[in-house]
N, C-alpha and C positions, 0 to 999 in steps of 0.2 A: 503493499500500499504506499509506504513512503516514496517508493520510486515513481509511481503514478503521480503523486502530489508534486514531486520535484519536477516532473516533466510538464505538468500544467503550469507551474510557476514560471519555468523557463520559457514556455510558449507565450505567456502573457508578457513577460519582460520583453522578449523579442518583438512582440507586436507593439508594445508601447515604444520602444526605441525607434521603430519604423515610422511612426506617427509624426508628422512635422510639428515643431513647437507652436506654431501659430493655431493649429486646430486644437479643439478641446479633446481630452482624453476620453475614450469610450471604454465602458466596462464590458467585460466579456463574460458570458454565462454559458457553461457547457451542459446545463440541465435541459433535457428534452430535445437535443440536436438530433438524435437518431430518430425521434418521432417525426421531426420535420422532413428528414431525408426520406422517409417512408410515405410521406404524404398526408400524415395525420395532422389535421387542424385543431381538433379538440372542440370542446363545447365552451359556452359561456360568452366571454367578453369579446364580442365581435365589434369591429367598428361599423357603426350605422351611418349611412350616408344622409346628410341633411336633405329634407325634402324641400322642393320648391313650392309647395302647396301651403297656402295660408288657411288658417282655420279659425272659427269663432263659435263660441258656445251661445246657442240662442236660449236655452232653458235648462235648469237642472232641478230636479224634483225629488224629494224623499218621499217614497210611498211605502204604504205599510200594508201587510196582510195579517189577519187576526187568526191565530192558531190557538190550540188549547191552553198553552203556557203563557199567552199574552200576544204581543205583536212582534212580527219579524219585519225589520225595515231594509229596503233596498233603494237604489238610486236609479232614476231614469234621466238620461242626458240627451239633449238634441244638439248636434253639430252641423255647422255649414262648413264645407271645404272647397277651395277654389285656387285657381292659379292667377287670377285677375288678368287672364288673357283669353277668355271665352269658355273656360271649363268650369263647372260648378256642380256640386252635389249635396244633398241633405241626408243625414243618417240619424238613427237613434240607437242608443245602447242602454242596456238595462244590466245592472250587477249589484252585487252586495257591497262593493267598493267604488268610490267615485273615479279613481283612476282606471280601473277596469271598465267601467261604463264609458268613460271618455274614449278609451282605445277601441272599444266595440263600435261606438258611434262613428269615429273617424274612419274605421275600416268599412263600415256600411256605406258611408257617404262616398268614399273613394270607389267602392264597387258600383255604385249607381250614379256616376257622374255623367252629365250631358255636355254637349258643345253647342254653345250659342253662336250663331253667325252674326258678327259684329260688322258695322260699316267702318269707313276709313276714320270717322270721328269717334269710334268706340261707343256708338249708339246702337239702337235696334232699327230695323228697316221699316217697320210698319207698326200700327196699333195692334195689340193682342191683349187677350184677357183669358181667365180660366177660373173653374169653380173646383174646389177640392173639398169634399165633405160639405159643411156649410159655409166655407170661406170662399169668397169671391174676390178676385184681383184684377185690376185693369191697368195696362201700361201703354204709354204712347210716347214717341220720340219727341223731345223738346230741345232743339239746337240752341247752344248757348246758355241754357239754364242750369246745366249741372245735374246732379242726382237728386231729385226731389221725390223722395219716398220715406215711408215710416215703418217702424217695427222690423220684423224679421225679413220683410220684402227688401228693405234697404240693405241688410246685411247680405242676402242672396245676390242682389245686383252689385254690390260693392266687391264681393269675392269673385263674381263673374267678370269683373273688369268693365262693367257697362257704365257710361257716363251719359250725360244730356237725355235723361229719361224721366218723365213725370209718371209716378205710379201711385195708385189709390187702392186701399182695401175697402171695397164697398160693402161687405158684410159687417154685422155687429160682433162677429166672433173674435175672441181674443186669444184663441188658441195659436201659439206661435209656431208650433210644428205644422199645423194644417196650413197656416198662412204661408209659410216657407214652401211647402209642397205645391200650393196653388201657383206661387210665383215661378217654381220650377216647371210646372205644367204649362204655365203660359209662355215661358221662354222656349220650351220644347216645341211649341206650335210654329215657331218662326222658320223651321227647316223648309 
């Protein structure tokens, strides 16, 4: 064993001697080198690439179901995901923890994204409207006015990258998820 340790120390010293003085010294680790040679990447800490998608939470609710021992709480989260360049999606996730519910909602939104055909001024080409459940949304292009919308419809249009649009929620419903779905339905009619 001491012979192996001496060989390792000598290898490290020769490697340090070869490094120019201006560069920072690197530390060497011989643990797991044989696994890398065999193509084993391992589990766990992988580098995740940053997504170019912007996301916004529309609503988060704590819901309860009554069981024999009392109440069991879980969370319902609604997210809007978009690239601000014509792609947008709405998703809902439910879980016992808020972070799990958010992850589920983002995954659902990315899975059900639509592409909005934008004009050169990043507006919509014509008037459109849609009804989802009891929510009614109406949109029309308004050049030079900016984004004039409210509630979750504004969030959907902003993350889709739409500007110069006048939008109105015509129903009395305040359900944010259904209003966002009505906006998505209206935008998908523009194809």
